[in-house]
The first five atom37 places (N, CA, C, CB, O) and aatype in JSON, in Angstrom:
{
  "aatype": [20, 20, 20, 20, 20, 20, 20, 20, 20, 20, 20, 20, 20, 20, 20, 20, 20, 20, 20, 20, 20, 20, 20, 20, 20, 20, 20, 20, 20, 20, 20, 20, 20, 20, 20, 20, 20, 20, 20, 20, 20, 20, 20, 20, 20, 20, 20, 20, 20, 20, 20, 20, 20, 20, 20, 20, 20, 20, 20, 20, 20, 20, 20, 20, 20, 20, 20, 20, 20, 20, 20, 20, 20, 20, 20, 20, 20, 20, 20, 20, 20, 20, 20, 20, 20, 20, 20, 20, 20, 20, 20, 20, 20, 20, 20, 20, 20, 20, 20, 20, 20, 20, 20],
  "atom_mask": [
    [1, 1, 1, 1, 1],
    [1, 1, 1, 1, 1],
    [1, 1, 1, 1, 1],
    [1, 1, 1, 1, 1],
    [1, 1, 1, 1, 1],
    [1, 1, 1, 1, 1],
    [1, 1, 1, 1, 1],
    [1, 1, 1, 1, 1],
    [1, 1, 1, 1, 1],
    [1, 1, 1, 1, 1],
    [1, 1, 1, 1, 1],
    [1, 1, 1, 1, 1],
    [1, 1, 1, 1, 1],
    [1, 1, 1, 1, 1],
    [1, 1, 1, 1, 1],
    [1, 1, 1, 1, 1],
    [1, 1, 1, 1, 1],
    [1, 1, 1, 1, 1],
    [1, 1, 1, 1, 1],
    [1, 1, 1, 1, 1],
    [1, 1, 1, 1, 1],
    [1, 1, 1, 1, 1],
    [1, 1, 1, 1, 1],
    [1, 1, 1, 1, 1],
    [1, 1, 1, 1, 1],
    [1, 1, 1, 1, 1],
    [1, 1, 1, 1, 1],
    [1, 1, 1, 1, 1],
    [1, 1, 1, 1, 1],
    [1, 1, 1, 1, 1],
    [1, 1, 1, 1, 1],
    [1, 1, 1, 1, 1],
    [1, 1, 1, 1, 1],
    [1, 1, 1, 1, 1],
    [1, 1, 1, 1, 1],
    [1, 1, 1, 1, 1],
    [1, 1, 1, 1, 1],
    [1, 1, 1, 1, 1],
    [1, 1, 1, 1, 1],
    [1, 1, 1, 1, 1],
    [1, 1, 1, 1, 1],
    [1, 1, 1, 1, 1],
    [1, 1, 1, 1, 1],
    [1, 1, 1, 1, 1],
    [1, 1, 1, 1, 1],
    [1, 1, 1, 1, 1],
    [1, 1, 1, 1, 1],
    [1, 1, 1, 1, 1],
    [1, 1, 1, 1, 1],
    [1, 1, 1, 1, 1],
    [1, 1, 1, 1, 1],
    [1, 1, 1, 1, 1],
    [1, 1, 1, 1, 1],
    [1, 1, 1, 1, 1],
    [1, 1, 1, 1, 1],
    [1, 1, 1, 1, 1],
    [1, 1, 1, 1, 1],
    [1, 1, 1, 1, 1],
    [1, 1, 1, 1, 1],
    [1, 1, 1, 1, 1],
    [1, 1, 1, 1, 1],
    [1, 1, 1, 1, 1],
    [1, 1, 1, 1, 1],
    [1, 1, 1, 1, 1],
    [1, 1, 1, 1, 1],
    [1, 1, 1, 1, 1],
    [1, 1, 1, 1, 1],
    [1, 1, 1, 1, 1],
    [1, 1, 1, 1, 1],
    [1, 1, 1, 1, 1],
    [1, 1, 1, 1, 1],
    [1, 1, 1, 1, 1],
    [1, 1, 1, 1, 1],
    [1, 1, 1, 1, 1],
    [1, 1, 1, 1, 1],
    [1, 1, 1, 1, 1],
    [1, 1, 1, 1, 1],
    [1, 1, 1, 1, 1],
    [1, 1, 1, 1, 1],
    [1, 1, 1, 1, 1],
    [1, 1, 1, 1, 1],
    [1, 1, 1, 1, 1],
    [1, 1, 1, 1, 1],
    [1, 1, 1, 1, 1],
    [1, 1, 1, 1, 1],
    [1, 1, 1, 1, 1],
    [1, 1, 1, 1, 1],
    [1, 1, 1, 1, 1],
    [1, 1, 1, 1, 1],
    [1, 1, 1, 1, 1],
    [1, 1, 1, 1, 1],
    [1, 1, 1, 1, 1],
    [1, 1, 1, 1, 1],
    [1, 1, 1, 1, 1],
    [1, 1, 1, 1, 1],
    [1, 1, 1, 1, 1],
    [1, 1, 1, 1, 1],
    [1, 1, 1, 1, 1],
    [1, 1, 1, 1, 1],
    [1, 1, 1, 1, 1],
    [1, 1, 1, 1, 1],
    [1, 1, 1, 1, 1],
    [1, 1, 1, 1, 1]
  ],
  "atom_positions": [
    [[191.15, 185.6, 192.75], [192.36, 185.01, 192.2], [191.96, 183.83, 191.33], [193.33, 184.57, 193.34], [192.07, 182.68, 191.75]],
    [[191.52, 184.11, 190.14], [191.07, 183.06, 189.22], [192.24, 182.54, 188.4], [189.96, 183.58, 188.29], [192.99, 183.32, 187.8]],
    [[192.39, 181.24, 188.39], [193.42, 180.62, 187.55], [192.73, 179.6, 186.66], [194.56, 179.96, 188.4], [191.75, 178.98, 187.05]],
    [[193.26, 179.44, 185.47], [192.67, 178.48, 184.54], [192.94, 177.07, 185.03], [193.23, 178.67, 183.11], [194.06, 176.77, 185.44]],
    [[191.95, 176.2, 185.0], [192.18, 174.82, 185.42], [193.11, 174.13, 184.42], [190.84, 174.04, 185.56], [193.08, 174.45, 183.23]],
    [[193.91, 173.2, 184.89], [194.79, 172.49, 183.96], [193.97, 171.67, 182.98], [195.77, 171.58, 184.73], [192.88, 171.21, 183.32]],
    [[194.48, 171.47, 181.76], [193.73, 170.71, 180.76], [193.34, 169.32, 181.25], [194.54, 170.6, 179.49], [192.21, 168.88, 181.04]],
    [[194.27, 168.62, 181.91], [193.99, 167.3, 182.46], [194.98, 167.02, 183.57], [194.05, 166.21, 181.36], [196.15, 166.76, 183.29]],
    [[194.54, 167.06, 184.83], [195.48, 166.89, 185.93], [196.21, 165.54, 185.9], [194.74, 167.03, 187.24], [197.34, 165.45, 186.36]],
    [[195.57, 164.51, 185.37], [196.2, 163.19, 185.36], [197.34, 163.11, 184.34], [195.17, 162.12, 185.06], [198.34, 162.45, 184.6]],
    [[197.19, 163.77, 183.22], [198.19, 163.7, 182.16], [198.57, 165.1, 181.73], [197.67, 162.88, 180.96], [197.88, 165.71, 180.91]],
    [[199.67, 165.63, 182.26], [200.08, 166.97, 181.85], [200.31, 167.03, 180.34], [201.37, 167.4, 182.59], [200.86, 166.11, 179.74]],
    [[199.88, 168.12, 179.75], [200.04, 168.33, 178.32], [201.48, 168.76, 178.02], [199.04, 169.39, 177.81], [201.97, 168.55, 176.91]],
    [[202.14, 169.35, 179.01], [203.51, 169.82, 178.82], [204.48, 168.8, 179.4], [203.72, 171.2, 179.47], [204.31, 168.32, 180.52]],
    [[205.52, 168.48, 178.61], [206.58, 167.59, 179.08], [207.9, 168.32, 178.91], [206.58, 166.22, 178.29], [208.19, 168.86, 177.84]],
    [[208.69, 168.34, 179.97], [209.98, 169.01, 179.95], [211.07, 167.95, 180.06], [210.1, 170.06, 181.09], [211.17, 167.25, 181.07]],
    [[211.89, 167.85, 179.03], [213.0, 166.91, 179.03], [214.25, 167.66, 179.48], [213.21, 166.27, 177.63], [214.6, 168.7, 178.92]],
    [[214.91, 167.11, 180.51], [216.09, 167.75, 181.08], [217.21, 166.72, 181.2], [215.77, 168.38, 182.45], [216.99, 165.52, 181.02]],
    [[218.41, 167.2, 181.53], [219.55, 166.32, 181.78], [220.21, 166.81, 183.05], [220.55, 166.3, 180.58], [220.86, 167.86, 183.06]],
    [[220.05, 166.05, 184.14], [220.69, 166.41, 185.4], [219.98, 167.53, 186.14], [222.1, 166.8, 185.15], [218.78, 167.76, 185.94]],
    [[220.74, 168.22, 186.99], [220.17, 169.26, 187.85], [221.0, 170.53, 187.83], [220.05, 168.75, 189.29], [221.3, 171.09, 188.89]],
    [[221.39, 171.0, 186.67], [222.16, 172.24, 186.55], [221.27, 173.44, 186.87], [222.77, 172.38, 185.14], [220.05, 173.31, 187.02]],
    [[221.88, 174.61, 186.97], [221.11, 175.83, 187.2], [220.14, 176.08, 186.04], [222.05, 177.04, 187.38], [219.01, 176.52, 186.25]],
    [[220.58, 175.8, 184.82], [219.71, 175.96, 183.65], [218.49, 175.04, 183.75], [220.49, 175.66, 182.35], [217.38, 175.45, 183.43]],
    [[218.71, 173.81, 184.19], [217.61, 172.85, 184.35], [216.65, 173.33, 185.43], [218.16, 171.44, 184.69], [215.44, 173.29, 185.24]],
    [[217.18, 173.77, 186.56], [216.31, 174.25, 187.64], [215.49, 175.45, 187.18], [217.16, 174.63, 188.88], [214.31, 175.56, 187.52]],
    [[216.09, 176.36, 186.42], [215.39, 177.53, 185.91], [214.3, 177.09, 184.93], [216.37, 178.51, 185.23], [213.19, 177.61, 184.97]],
    [[214.62, 176.15, 184.05], [213.64, 175.68, 183.07], [212.45, 175.04, 183.76], [214.29, 174.69, 182.1], [211.3, 175.27, 183.37]],
    [[212.71, 174.23, 184.79], [211.63, 173.57, 185.53], [210.74, 174.62, 186.21], [212.2, 172.58, 186.58], [209.51, 174.56, 186.12]],
    [[211.37, 175.58, 186.88], [210.59, 176.63, 187.56], [209.76, 177.43, 186.57], [211.53, 177.56, 188.35], [208.6, 177.71, 186.83]],
    [[210.36, 177.79, 185.44], [209.63, 178.55, 184.43], [208.49, 177.74, 183.83], [210.57, 179.01, 183.32], [207.39, 178.25, 183.65]],
    [[208.74, 176.47, 183.54], [207.7, 175.61, 182.95], [206.52, 175.46, 183.91], [208.27, 174.23, 182.6], [205.37, 175.44, 183.49]],
    [[206.81, 175.35, 185.19], [205.73, 175.15, 186.17], [204.84, 176.37, 186.32], [206.31, 174.8, 187.52], [203.73, 176.25, 186.84]],
    [[205.29, 177.54, 185.88], [204.41, 178.7, 185.92], [203.31, 178.59, 184.88], [205.21, 180.0, 185.7], [202.32, 179.31, 184.93]],
    [[203.48, 177.67, 183.93], [202.5, 177.47, 182.86], [201.4, 176.49, 183.26], [203.19, 176.98, 181.61], [200.34, 176.47, 182.63]],
    [[201.64, 175.7, 184.29], [200.67, 174.69, 184.71], [201.37, 173.37, 184.97], [199.58, 174.51, 183.65], [202.6, 173.34, 185.11]],
    [[200.62, 172.27, 185.04], [201.22, 170.97, 185.31], [202.21, 170.58, 184.21], [200.12, 169.89, 185.44], [201.92, 170.69, 183.02]],
    [[203.37, 170.13, 184.64], [204.42, 169.75, 183.7], [205.0, 168.41, 184.15], [205.54, 170.84, 183.62], [205.31, 168.22, 185.33]],
    [[205.13, 167.5, 183.2], [205.82, 166.24, 183.47], [207.29, 166.47, 183.17], [205.23, 165.05, 182.61], [207.65, 166.79, 182.03]],
    [[208.15, 166.32, 184.19], [209.59, 166.52, 184.01], [210.25, 165.16, 183.84], [210.21, 167.3, 185.22], [210.08, 164.26, 184.66]],
    [[211.01, 165.02, 182.76], [211.67, 163.75, 182.45], [213.16, 163.98, 182.3], [211.08, 163.12, 181.15], [213.6, 164.74, 181.44]],
    [[213.95, 163.32, 183.15], [215.41, 163.38, 183.02], [215.8, 162.32, 182.01], [216.14, 163.16, 184.41], [215.52, 161.14, 182.21]],
    [[216.46, 162.73, 180.94], [216.77, 161.79, 179.86], [217.72, 160.69, 180.32], [217.37, 162.53, 178.68], [217.78, 159.63, 179.7]],
    [[218.47, 160.93, 181.41], [219.32, 159.85, 181.94], [218.49, 158.76, 182.57], [220.32, 160.41, 182.96], [218.85, 157.58, 182.52]],
    [[217.36, 159.14, 183.18], [216.49, 158.17, 183.83], [215.56, 157.47, 182.84], [215.66, 158.85, 184.9], [215.16, 156.33, 183.06]],
    [[215.22, 158.15, 181.75], [214.27, 157.59, 180.78], [214.71, 157.93, 179.35], [212.84, 158.12, 181.05], [214.05, 158.71, 178.66]],
    [[215.84, 157.34, 178.91], [216.31, 157.64, 177.56], [215.33, 157.22, 176.48], [217.64, 156.97, 177.33], [215.31, 157.82, 175.4]],
    [[214.52, 156.2, 176.74], [213.52, 155.76, 175.76], [212.49, 156.83, 175.47], [212.83, 154.5, 176.25], [212.1, 157.03, 174.32]],
    [[212.04, 157.54, 176.51], [211.06, 158.61, 176.32], [211.67, 159.74, 175.5], [210.56, 159.14, 177.68], [211.01, 160.31, 174.64]],
    [[212.93, 160.06, 175.78], [213.61, 161.11, 175.03], [213.77, 160.71, 173.57], [214.98, 161.42, 175.64], [213.59, 161.54, 172.67]],
    [[214.1, 159.47, 173.33], [214.26, 158.98, 171.96], [212.91, 159.0, 171.22], [214.85, 157.56, 171.95], [212.83, 159.41, 170.07]],
    [[211.87, 158.55, 171.9], [210.54, 158.52, 171.29], [210.07, 159.93, 170.92], [209.53, 157.86, 172.24], [209.39, 160.12, 169.92]],
    [[210.44, 160.91, 171.75], [210.03, 162.3, 171.5], [211.03, 163.03, 170.6], [209.89, 163.05, 172.82], [210.86, 164.22, 170.31]],
    [[212.06, 162.32, 170.16], [213.1, 162.89, 169.3], [213.74, 164.13, 169.91], [212.53, 163.23, 167.93], [213.86, 165.17, 169.27]],
    [[214.14, 163.99, 171.18], [214.79, 165.09, 171.88], [216.26, 165.12, 171.48], [214.63, 164.94, 173.42], [216.98, 164.14, 171.65]],
    [[216.7, 166.25, 170.95], [218.08, 166.4, 170.51], [218.91, 167.26, 171.44], [218.12, 166.97, 169.13], [220.13, 167.19, 171.44]],
    [[218.24, 168.08, 172.24], [218.93, 168.98, 173.18], [218.05, 169.14, 174.41], [219.24, 170.37, 172.52], [216.83, 168.97, 174.34]],
    [[218.67, 169.47, 175.52], [217.91, 169.72, 176.75], [218.34, 171.08, 177.3], [218.14, 168.59, 177.8], [219.46, 171.52, 177.05]],
    [[217.47, 171.73, 178.05], [216.06, 171.37, 178.28], [215.2, 171.63, 177.04], [215.51, 172.14, 179.48], [215.42, 172.59, 176.31]],
    [[214.23, 170.75, 176.84], [213.25, 170.91, 175.76], [211.86, 170.73, 176.34], [213.51, 169.89, 174.61], [211.57, 169.73, 177.0]],
    [[210.99, 171.71, 176.1], [209.6, 171.66, 176.52], [208.76, 171.3, 175.3], [209.13, 173.01, 177.15], [208.88, 171.95, 174.26]],
    [[207.92, 170.28, 175.44], [207.03, 169.94, 174.34], [205.59, 169.94, 174.82], [207.39, 168.57, 173.74], [205.28, 169.61, 175.96]],
    [[204.72, 170.34, 173.9], [203.27, 170.28, 174.14], [202.78, 169.05, 173.42], [202.52, 171.6, 173.65], [203.01, 168.88, 172.22]],
    [[202.08, 168.17, 174.15], [201.77, 166.85, 173.62], [200.33, 166.65, 173.18], [202.09, 165.83, 174.64], [199.95, 165.55, 172.78]],
    [[199.51, 167.71, 173.25], [198.12, 167.54, 172.85], [197.97, 167.77, 171.35], [197.21, 168.51, 173.64], [198.93, 167.57, 170.59]],
    [[196.79, 168.17, 170.92], [196.53, 168.32, 169.48], [197.11, 169.61, 168.89], [195.05, 168.29, 169.23], [196.91, 169.89, 167.71]],
    [[197.83, 170.39, 169.71], [198.52, 171.58, 169.22], [200.01, 171.43, 169.57], [197.92, 172.9, 169.86], [200.49, 172.08, 170.49]],
    [[200.72, 170.58, 168.83], [202.1, 170.31, 169.21], [202.99, 171.54, 169.09], [202.65, 169.2, 168.36], [202.84, 172.36, 168.19]],
    [[203.92, 171.65, 170.03], [204.91, 172.73, 170.02], [206.15, 172.21, 170.72], [204.36, 174.03, 170.72], [206.07, 171.29, 171.54]],
    [[207.28, 172.8, 170.41], [208.56, 172.37, 170.99], [209.42, 173.61, 171.19], [209.29, 171.32, 170.08], [209.6, 174.41, 170.28]],
    [[209.95, 173.76, 172.41], [210.79, 174.9, 172.74], [212.05, 174.38, 173.44], [210.03, 175.93, 173.64], [211.96, 173.61, 174.4]],
    [[213.21, 174.79, 172.95], [214.48, 174.38, 173.54], [215.06, 175.57, 174.3], [215.48, 173.88, 172.44], [215.07, 176.69, 173.8]],
    [[215.53, 175.31, 175.53], [216.16, 176.36, 176.32], [215.58, 176.42, 177.72], [216.01, 177.71, 175.64], [214.77, 175.57, 178.1]],
    [[216.0, 177.44, 178.48], [215.59, 177.52, 179.88], [214.25, 178.21, 180.07], [216.63, 178.24, 180.67], [213.82, 178.43, 181.21]],
    [[213.57, 178.56, 178.96], [212.22, 179.15, 179.01], [212.2, 180.49, 179.7], [211.26, 178.2, 179.7], [211.18, 180.88, 180.28]],
    [[213.31, 181.2, 179.65], [213.46, 182.48, 180.36], [212.44, 183.52, 179.9], [214.86, 183.02, 180.16], [211.89, 184.25, 180.72]],
    [[212.18, 183.6, 178.59], [211.24, 184.58, 178.05], [209.85, 183.96, 178.04], [211.67, 185.03, 176.62], [209.4, 183.42, 177.02]],
    [[209.17, 184.05, 179.17], [207.87, 183.37, 179.31], [206.81, 183.91, 178.36], [207.38, 183.5, 180.74], [205.93, 183.16, 177.95]],
    [[206.88, 185.19, 178.01], [205.91, 185.73, 177.05], [206.08, 185.04, 175.7], [206.08, 187.26, 176.9], [205.09, 184.68, 175.06]],
    [[207.32, 184.85, 175.27], [207.58, 184.17, 173.99], [207.18, 182.7, 174.07], [209.08, 184.29, 173.6], [206.65, 182.14, 173.11]],
    [[207.44, 182.08, 175.23], [207.06, 180.67, 175.42], [205.55, 180.52, 175.32], [207.56, 180.14, 176.77], [205.05, 179.63, 174.63]],
    [[204.81, 181.4, 176.01], [203.34, 181.35, 175.96], [202.83, 181.55, 174.54], [202.74, 182.41, 176.9], [201.92, 180.85, 174.1]],
    [[203.4, 182.52, 173.84], [202.97, 182.8, 172.47], [203.23, 181.59, 171.57], [203.7, 184.05, 171.92], [202.39, 181.25, 170.73]],
    [[204.36, 180.94, 171.75], [204.7, 179.78, 170.92], [203.78, 178.59, 171.24], [206.16, 179.38, 171.14], [203.39, 177.85, 170.34]],
    [[203.45, 178.41, 172.52], [202.58, 177.29, 172.9], [201.15, 177.51, 172.43], [202.6, 177.1, 174.41], [200.44, 176.54, 172.16]],
    [[200.72, 178.75, 172.32], [199.36, 179.04, 171.88], [198.34, 178.81, 172.98], [199.02, 178.19, 170.68], [198.7, 178.59, 174.13]],
    [[197.03, 178.87, 172.61], [195.97, 178.73, 173.62], [196.02, 177.37, 174.3], [194.61, 178.93, 172.97], [196.34, 176.38, 173.63]],
    [[195.73, 177.28, 175.59], [195.32, 178.37, 176.48], [196.51, 179.06, 177.15], [194.39, 177.84, 177.55], [196.32, 180.0, 177.91]],
    [[197.72, 178.6, 176.87], [198.91, 179.12, 177.56], [199.18, 180.58, 177.23], [200.11, 178.29, 177.2], [199.7, 181.31, 178.07]],
    [[198.85, 181.02, 176.01], [199.14, 182.39, 175.62], [198.3, 183.4, 176.4], [198.92, 182.56, 174.14], [198.64, 184.58, 176.43]],
    [[197.21, 182.96, 177.01], [196.37, 183.87, 177.79], [196.84, 183.99, 179.23], [194.92, 183.4, 177.76], [196.39, 184.89, 179.94]],
    [[197.72, 183.11, 179.68], [198.14, 183.11, 181.09], [198.84, 184.39, 181.48], [199.04, 181.93, 181.36], [198.65, 184.89, 182.59]],
    [[199.64, 184.94, 180.6], [200.37, 186.16, 180.91], [199.62, 187.41, 180.53], [201.69, 186.16, 180.24], [200.06, 188.51, 180.87]],
    [[198.51, 187.28, 179.83], [197.79, 188.44, 179.32], [197.31, 189.36, 180.43], [196.61, 188.0, 178.48], [197.39, 190.58, 180.31]],
    [[196.8, 188.78, 181.52], [196.29, 189.64, 182.58], [197.41, 190.4, 183.28], [195.52, 188.82, 183.6], [197.16, 191.45, 183.87]],
    [[198.64, 189.9, 183.23], [199.76, 190.61, 183.82], [200.12, 191.87, 183.04], [200.96, 189.69, 183.92], [200.64, 192.83, 183.6]],
    [[199.84, 191.86, 181.73], [200.2, 193.0, 180.89], [199.0, 193.84, 180.54], [200.86, 192.53, 179.63], [199.15, 194.91, 179.95]],
    [[197.81, 193.38, 180.9], [196.59, 194.05, 180.48], [196.51, 195.48, 181.02], [195.38, 193.26, 180.94], [196.02, 196.38, 180.33]],
    [[196.99, 195.7, 182.24], [196.88, 197.03, 182.82], [197.71, 198.07, 182.06], [197.3, 196.99, 184.27], [197.43, 199.26, 182.16]],
    [[198.72, 197.65, 181.31], [199.53, 198.57, 180.53], [198.74, 199.08, 179.31], [200.83, 197.9, 180.08], [199.01, 200.17, 178.81]],
    [[197.78, 198.29, 178.85], [197.02, 198.67, 177.67], [195.84, 199.59, 178.01], [196.52, 197.42, 176.96], [195.32, 200.27, 177.13]],
    [[195.44, 199.61, 179.26], [194.29, 200.43, 179.65], [194.7, 201.89, 179.71], [193.73, 199.98, 181.01], [195.81, 202.19, 180.13]],
    [[193.81, 202.81, 179.3], [194.14, 204.24, 179.36], [194.2, 204.75, 180.77], [193.13, 205.06, 178.57], [194.47, 205.94, 180.99]]
  ]
}
């Protein structure tokens, strides 16, 4: 059961901005956590962080390293989320679909 180590356990590369605890927010948090360590920020608790990141809607997932990406929504389509985030996240779902490609 090999899993890729997180890029940096101390500072998650993914930040999820949410508002409150709706079903959409809970789904977004659960989906984001399948990608690895995620810093979850409620914009009511930290409006300054949301303003600094120019968050216009929630939930919004941002990648904060040298490959910036931003996704708005509950992250339901994890394959699309992984593809948008790029490496190393795009490889996380590959092994789940790999058996379909084998003859």
